[in-house]
C-alpha positions in Angstrom: 26.5 -14.7 10.1 23.3 -15.5 8.5 21.0 -18.1 7.6 18.2 -17.8 5.3 14.5 -17.8 7.2 12.0 -16.8 4.2 10.9 -19.1 1.7 8.1 -19.2 -0.9 4.8 -21.1 -0.7 1.9 -21.6 -2.8 -1.6 -21.4 -2.1 -4.3 -23.3 -4.1 -6.0 -20.3 -5.0 -3.0 -17.7 -5.1 0.8 -17.8 -5.2 1.2 -16.5 -1.7 4.8 -16.0 -0.5 6.0 -17.6 2.9 9.0 -16.3 4.2 12.4 -17.8 5.3 15.6 -16.4 6.9 17.4 -16.2 9.9 20.6 -14.6 11.3 23.2 -15.6 14.0 27.1 -14.5 14.5 29.1 -12.1 16.5 28.3 -8.9 14.9 29.1 -5.6 17.1 26.7 -3.3 18.1 24.7 -1.5 15.0 26.6 -3.8 12.3 24.6 -4.1 9.5 23.8 -7.7 8.0 20.7 -9.7 6.8 18.1 -11.7 8.9 14.1 -12.0 8.9 10.9 -12.5 10.4 8.1 -15.5 8.9 5.1 -14.1 7.2 1.9 -16.2 7.3 1.1 -18.5 4.7 -2.2 -18.0 2.8 -2.7 -21.7 3.6 -3.0 -21.0 7.3 -6.1 -20.4 9.0 -6.6 -17.3 10.9 -9.1 -17.2 13.5 -10.4 -14.3 15.8 -9.5 -14.0 19.3 -11.6 -15.8 22.0 -14.5 -13.6 23.6 -14.4 -12.7 26.8 -16.0 -15.3 29.2 -17.3 -15.5 32.9 -16.0 -19.2 33.1 -12.2 -19.7 34.3 -9.7 -21.0 31.8 -8.9 -24.7 31.6 -6.8 -26.1 34.3 -4.1 -26.5 32.0 -3.2 -22.9 31.7 -0.2 -21.8 33.8 -0.5 -18.7 36.0 2.2 -16.8 35.6 3.6 -14.8 38.4 5.8 -12.3 37.0 5.8 -8.7 38.8 3.7 -6.1 36.8 5.8 -3.1 35.8 5.3 0.4 37.0 2.8 1.8 34.2 4.4 3.7 31.2 2.6 6.9 30.4 1.3 7.4 26.9 4.2 10.4 25.9 3.8 10.9 22.2 7.2 12.4 20.5 7.0 15.8 19.5 4.5 16.6 16.9 2.3 13.0 17.0 -0.5 12.1 19.0 -1.9 8.5 19.9 -3.7 7.1 17.1 -4.2 3.6 18.5 -3.2 1.5 21.6 -3.8 -1.7 23.3 -3.0 -1.3 27.2 -4.0 -4.8 27.7 -6.0 -4.0 30.7 -9.2 -6.1 30.2 -9.9 -9.6 31.1 -9.4 -11.0 27.9 -7.8 -10.2 24.1 -9.5 -7.7 22.2 -11.3 -9.3 19.5 -11.2 -5.9 17.8 -7.7 -5.7 17.9 -6.2 -9.1 17.5 -6.7 -12.5 15.3 -4.3 -15.6 15.2 -2.5 -17.5 12.9 -3.1 -21.1 13.4 -0.8 -24.1 12.7 2.4 -26.1 12.9 4.1 -27.1 9.5 7.2 -25.0 10.4 6.3 -21.9 8.7 9.0 -21.9 6.3 11.6 -21.6 9.1 11.6 -25.1 10.5 10.0 -23.9 13.7 9.1 -26.6 16.0 5.8 -25.0 17.6 2.0 -25.3 16.4 0.3 -21.9 16.9 -2.8 -22.0 18.5 -5.6 -19.8 19.9 -6.1 -21.1 23.1 -5.9 -19.4 26.3 -3.1 -21.6 27.3 -0.8 -19.8 24.7 -2.5 -16.4 24.5 -4.3 -14.4 27.1 -4.6 -11.2 29.0 -3.5 -11.7 32.8 -2.5 -8.9 35.4 -2.7 -6.3 32.6 -0.1 -8.1 30.3 -0.7 -10.0 27.2 0.9 -13.3 27.9 2.3 -15.4 24.8 3.2 -18.7 26.3 5.5 -21.3 24.6 4.5 -25.0 25.9 6.3 -28.1 25.5 3.4 -30.6 24.8 2.2 -32.9 22.1 -0.7 -31.2 19.9 -1.6 -31.9 16.1 1.5 -33.6 15.6 3.9 -31.1 17.3 5.8 -31.2 20.5 5.3 -27.7 21.4 2.8 -25.0 21.0 2.7 -21.3 21.1 0.7 -18.3 19.9 1.2 -15.7 16.8 -1.4 -12.9 16.9 -2.0 -10.2 14.3 -4.0 -7.0 13.7 -4.5 -8.0 10.0 -7.7 -6.6 8.6 -8.3 -4.8 12.0 -5.8 -2.2 12.8 -3.4 -1.1 9.8 -1.1 1.5 9.7 0.9 3.7 7.4 3.5 5.7 8.9 4.0 6.5 12.6 5.9 5.5 16.0 5.2 2.5 16.4 6.1 0.7 19.8 5.6 -2.0 22.1 7.2 -2.6 25.8 8.0 -6.2 26.0 9.9 -8.9 28.3 11.1 -11.6 26.0 11.9 -15.1 27.0 15.3 -16.2 27.4 17.0 -19.6 26.7 18.2 -21.4 23.5 15.6 -22.1 21.0 13.4 -19.2 22.1 12.7 -16.8 19.1 10.3 -13.8 20.0 9.2 -11.3 17.7 7.5 -7.9 17.2 6.8 -6.8 13.4 4.7 -5.6 10.4 3.8 -6.9 7.1 2.1 -4.7 4.3 -1.5 -5.0 4.2 -2.1 -6.3 0.9 -0.5 -9.5 2.1 -2.7 -12.3 0.7 -5.4 -10.2 -1.0 -7.5 -11.6 -4.0 -9.0 -8.5 -5.1 -5.6 -6.9 -6.4 -5.3 -6.4 -10.5 -1.6 -7.4 -10.1 -1.4 -10.8 -8.3 2.2 -10.2 -7.2 1.6 -7.1 -5.2 -0.3 -9.5 -2.5 2.9 -11.6 -2.1 5.7 -11.5 0.2 8.3 -9.6 -0.4 6.6 -7.4 -2.5 4.2 -6.4 0.2 7.1 -5.1 2.4 8.4 -6.5 5.8 9.3 -4.3 9.0 10.9 -6.2 12.0 10.5 -3.8 14.7 12.4 -6.2 17.2 13.9 -10.1 16.7 15.6 -11.8 19.7 16.9 -15.6 20.1 17.8 -16.7 23.5 20.8 -18.5 22.3 22.2 -14.6 21.7 20.9 -13.0 24.8 22.2 -9.4 24.3 21.5 -9.0 20.9 18.4 -7.3 19.2 17.7 -7.4 15.3 15.9 -4.5 13.0 15.3 -5.7 9.7 13.3 -4.3 6.5 12.5 -7.1 3.7 11.3 -6.0 0.1 11.8 -7.0 -3.5 15.4 -7.5 -4.2 16.3 -7.5 -0.5 14.4 -10.1 1.0 15.1 -13.3 3.2 19.0 -13.8 3.2 19.2 -10.1 1.6 17.2 -8.1 3.9 18.8 -5.4 5.5 19.5 -5.5 9.1 21.0 -4.1 11.9 22.5 -5.9 15.0 22.2 -3.9 18.2 24.1 -5.2 21.1 23.7 -4.8 24.8 25.8 -5.1 27.6 23.3 -7.2 29.6 20.8 -9.9 28.7 17.8 -8.4 27.0 15.3 -11.0 28.6 16.0 -9.7 32.0 13.7 -6.8 31.7 10.9 -5.3 30.2 12.4 -3.1 27.3 10.8 -0.9 24.7 11.3 -1.6 20.8 10.0 1.0 18.5 10.2 2.3 15.0 9.7 5.7 13.6 8.5 5.6 10.2 7.6 8.2 7.7 7.9 9.2 3.9 11.3 9.5 4.4 12.5 6.3 5.9 12.4 4.1 8.9 14.4 4.3 12.2 14.9 2.0 15.0 14.7 2.3 18.4 15.7 0.5 21.7 14.6 1.8 25.2 14.2 5.3 23.3 17.9 5.2 21.8 18.2 5.3 18.3 20.3 2.7 16.8 19.5 2.0 13.1 17.7 3.8 10.2 17.1 2.7 6.7 16.0 5.2 3.7 15.1 4.7 0.1 18.9 5.9 -0.6 19.7 2.6 1.5 18.4 0.6 -1.4 20.7 1.7 -4.3 17.8 1.7 -6.8 15.7 -1.1 -5.4 11.9 -0.5 -4.7 11.0 1.0 -1.5 7.8 -0.5 -0.9 7.3 1.1 2.7 4.6 3.8 1.9 1.1 1.6 2.1 -0.5 0.3 5.3 0.8 -2.5 7.4 -0.5 -4.7 10.1 1.1 -5.7 13.3 2.2 -9.1 14.6 3.6 -10.4 18.1 4.8 -14.1 18.3 7.1 -16.4 20.0 8.5 -19.2 17.7 10.6 -22.3 19.1 13.6 -23.2 17.3 14.0 -23.0 13.6 16.6 -21.5 11.4 17.0 -18.2 13.6 15.8 -19.6 17.1 18.5 -22.6 16.8 18.4 -25.7 18.7 15.9 -26.3 21.7 18.2 -26.7 24.6 17.3 -29.8 26.5 17.6 -27.6 29.5 15.4 -25.0 28.4 12.2 -24.7 31.1 9.2 -24.6 29.9 6.6 -22.9 29.8 8.6 -19.8 28.3 6.6 -16.6 28.2 6.6 -13.2 26.3 5.1 -10.6 28.3 3.9 -7.3 26.5 2.6 -4.4 28.7 1.3 -2.4 25.6 1.3 -1.8 22.1 1.2 1.8 21.0 1.2 3.6 17.5 1.6 7.6 17.3 1.3 9.4 14.2 1.9 12.9 13.4 -0.8 15.3 14.1 -2.8 16.3 11.3 -1.0 13.6 9.4 -4.4 12.1 8.1 -3.2 9.0 8.0 
């Protein structure tokens, strides 16, 4: 049912941790199991998004033709207000919101892609963020994609955190919408272990693999429940997730974390779920969006998979409780 997806990696300056895990199988809807999403190693370069330019993108950039979905009104849950959002309505990725992870060494999961900050792999187009996976030789890899994160720019403790996404399909695709504790990789902490995974904590709001087209995964990882021991709920539907835009969200507060698919709750984790293990979800986290190709969870990249593949993001929104002071 599961494969490990997080693994430790060291940094010359600090023992940063890389994550390794995966899950696959035939669980029923809302069956609890284990899975993960890969964290960025500290040996990897993080760069800011490209600034807006009046020049056209390189000729190799793909122009997508997907129909833009009807706008989804900003509609805070009762007692909440909008704290931050990116609606991707501009002409370029907002550098005040997003940076990139760069690299192609497998990311601890045997992934095949090289993550770049090129517009070929990540851009704003027709009111959507487009993350594009491509089959091409680049820096020693045979595929490219993008992994975008709000680290150091937009970080949050608690809230209703959602994204409206159309995931790519096909065997070998592995998109994710997730969060890591903001202490990850910090070198100014008195205890360096607090900057390492899984001590920093991880919230996987959504993981999806094209080889399991009706399955969405939601997971938490922390000390003593990480990698293959992460706490996951499988949420199966009666249709391929890739066929349309869907809203993936968590409602996270002092009491626990609840997962939602298109507004319907399907999972909940609380400190009691850990049976005495440490609950580390009481600190700021940052947001990550990425499309991996292959790897321990994504699986075999089918020779029939048609490239490019796309993840479209209509918005990312964070609602927080009114007067919560977060």
